[in-house]
C-alpha positions in Angstrom: 0.0 0.0 0.0 1.2 3.5 -0.8 1.1 6.5 1.4 -2.1 8.3 2.3 -1.9 12.0 3.3 -4.9 13.7 4.7 -5.5 17.5 4.9 -8.0 18.5 7.5 -9.3 22.1 7.9 -12.3 24.3 8.2 -13.9 25.8 5.1 -12.0 28.7 3.5 -8.5 27.6 4.6 -7.4 26.6 1.2 -6.9 22.8 1.6 -8.3 21.9 -1.8 -5.8 24.1 -3.6 -3.0 22.9 -1.4 -4.0 19.2 -1.9 -3.7 19.6 -5.7 -0.2 21.1 -5.4 1.0 18.4 -2.9 -0.3 15.7 -5.3 1.8 17.2 -8.1 4.9 17.4 -5.9 4.5 13.7 -4.8 3.2 12.4 -8.1 0.1 11.4 -6.2 -3.6 11.5 -6.9 -6.2 13.6 -5.0 -9.0 11.3 -3.8 -12.4 12.0 -5.5 -15.4 10.2 -4.0 -17.4 7.9 -6.3 -21.0 8.6 -7.4 -22.1 6.2 -4.7 -20.4 8.3 -2.0 -21.8 11.5 -3.4 -25.3 10.1 -3.4 -25.0 8.9 0.2 -23.5 12.3 1.3 -26.3 14.3 -0.4 -28.9 12.1 1.4 -27.1 12.6 4.8 -27.0 16.3 4.4 -30.8 16.4 4.4 -30.9 14.9 7.9 -31.2 17.5 10.7 -27.8 18.9 11.8 -26.6 17.6 15.2 -29.0 14.6 15.1 -27.8 11.1 16.0 -29.2 9.8 12.7 -27.1 12.3 10.7 -24.0 11.4 12.7 -24.5 7.7 12.1 -25.0 8.3 8.3 -21.8 10.2 7.9 -19.9 7.7 10.0 -21.0 4.9 7.6 -20.0 7.1 4.7 -16.5 7.3 6.2 -16.2 3.6 6.1 -17.2 3.6 2.4 -14.6 6.3 1.7 -11.9 4.4 3.6 -12.6 1.4 1.3 -12.2 3.5 -1.8 -9.0 5.2 -0.5 -7.5 1.8 0.4 -8.2 0.5 -3.2 -6.6 3.6 -4.8 -3.5 3.4 -2.5 -2.7 0.0 -3.8 -1.5 1.8 -6.9 -0.9 5.4 -6.0 0.0 7.8 -3.2 -3.3 9.4 -2.2 -4.0 12.9 -1.0 -7.4 13.2 0.8 -9.3 16.4 1.4 -10.9 15.8 4.8 -11.5 12.5 6.5 -12.2 11.1 10.0 -10.8 14.1 12.0 -13.3 16.4 10.4 -16.3 14.2 11.3 -15.0 13.5 14.8 -14.2 17.1 15.6 -17.7 18.2 14.6 -19.1 15.4 16.8 -17.0 16.8 19.7 -18.2 20.3 18.9 -21.8 19.2 19.2 -21.1 17.2 22.3 -21.6 13.7 21.0 -17.9 12.8 21.6 -15.5 13.9 24.3 -12.5 15.8 23.2 -10.3 13.9 25.7 -11.2 10.7 23.9 -10.0 11.9 20.5 -6.5 10.5 19.8 -4.5 9.3 16.8 -3.5 6.4 19.0 -7.1 5.3 19.2 -7.8 5.4 15.4 -10.9 3.5 14.4 -10.0 0.0 13.2 -12.5 0.1 10.3 -10.8 3.2 8.8 -7.5 3.5 6.9 -4.9 5.1 9.1 -3.2 8.0 7.2 0.6 8.0 6.7 0.4 11.7 7.6 -2.5 14.0 8.6 -2.2 17.8 8.6 -4.5 20.3 10.2 -4.4 23.5 8.0 -5.3 26.7 9.8 -5.6 30.4 8.9 -6.3 33.4 11.0 -10.1 33.5 11.6 -10.5 37.0 10.2 -8.8 35.8 7.0 -10.8 32.6 6.8 -14.1 34.5 7.1 -13.0 36.9 4.4 -12.3 34.0 2.1 -15.7 32.4 2.8 -17.5 35.8 2.4 -15.9 36.1 -1.0 -17.5 32.8 -1.9 -20.9 33.7 -0.4 -20.7 30.4 1.5 -22.8 29.5 4.5 -24.0 26.2 5.9 -25.2 25.0 9.3 -21.7 24.2 10.6 -20.4 27.5 9.5 -23.2 29.4 11.1 -22.6 27.5 14.4 -18.8 28.2 14.1 -19.6 31.9 13.9 -22.2 32.0 16.6 -20.9 29.5 19.2 -17.4 30.1 20.4 -17.4 27.0 22.6 -18.4 24.9 19.6 -15.7 26.4 17.5 -13.0 25.8 20.2 -14.0 22.1 20.5 -14.0 21.6 16.7 -10.5 23.2 16.3 -9.2 21.3 19.4 -10.6 18.0 17.9 -8.8 18.7 14.6 -5.5 19.3 16.4 -5.8 16.1 18.5 -6.5 13.9 15.5 -3.8 15.1 13.2 0.0 14.9 13.3 0.6 18.7 13.3 -0.9 22.1 12.6 0.3 24.2 9.7 -0.5 27.9 9.5 -1.6 28.9 6.0 -2.4 32.5 6.8 0.6 34.2 5.3 1.9 31.5 3.0 1.1 31.0 -0.6 -0.5 27.6 -1.5 2.8 26.7 -3.1 4.8 27.5 0.1 2.3 25.5 2.3 2.4 22.5 -0.1 6.2 22.6 0.0 6.2 22.6 3.8 3.7 19.6 3.9 5.9 17.6 1.5 8.9 18.3 3.6 7.1 17.1 6.7 6.0 14.0 4.8 9.6 13.2 3.8 10.9 13.9 7.3 8.3 11.6 8.8 9.2 8.9 6.2 12.8 9.1 7.6 14.4 11.4 5.0 16.5 14.4 6.0 16.1 17.2 3.4 19.3 19.1 2.6 19.9 21.2 -0.5 17.0 19.5 -2.2 18.5 16.1 -1.7 17.0 13.3 0.4 19.3 11.4 2.8 18.1 8.5 4.9 18.5 8.9 8.6 18.2 6.6 11.6 15.3 7.9 13.7 15.9 5.1 16.2 18.7 7.3 17.6 16.2 10.0 18.4 12.6 8.8 19.3 11.4 12.4 19.6 12.6 13.3 16.1 9.3 13.9 14.4 7.5 15.3 17.5 10.2 17.9 18.0 10.1 18.9 14.4 6.3 19.1 14.1 6.0 21.0 17.4 7.8 24.0 15.8 4.8 24.2 13.4 2.1 24.3 16.0 0.1 27.5 16.4 
């Protein structure tokens, strides 16, 4: 199986654009859901926001998505625009899940575990500016704007279920994609120096990746 890289973020952060550039840099493919997934998603969206029925519907869709990603990763490195962390963080925001129970170490056994997961973030004022330019609103976005506690829980959930946070506020999509590919190669055990990859022995430093990624936390 090839690598799976997941970009998690709120709307307006620029993850879709960054995902395409990362895919180009790694000669990967951006996952696109099948018609079956799109149909199930459209049906789930019609269910009242915050309801247990809606939560269950989207959780089942994640299992379907995971199956498709796994199949694609047999042949290609896959870049995914949102996955489990986005669903779980919203559930934590609503109160259906406890933030303290969200952990990469407790990843659901029925879902493919990403090689690398990144939480993309931008300054909230900038994010709202971008969304405003798209005239975009949905139930989640309205709740993010009107409920600060909900917003905090969602962002905290995204951070707990990803390897590291990357600030995309003052970087171009190209710069952000370059940083993500570097994090990916570092986690794979390659040290980047003058555009060359050199294999390193991470067993000599068990905190290697944690120390590196902590510098990127907001």
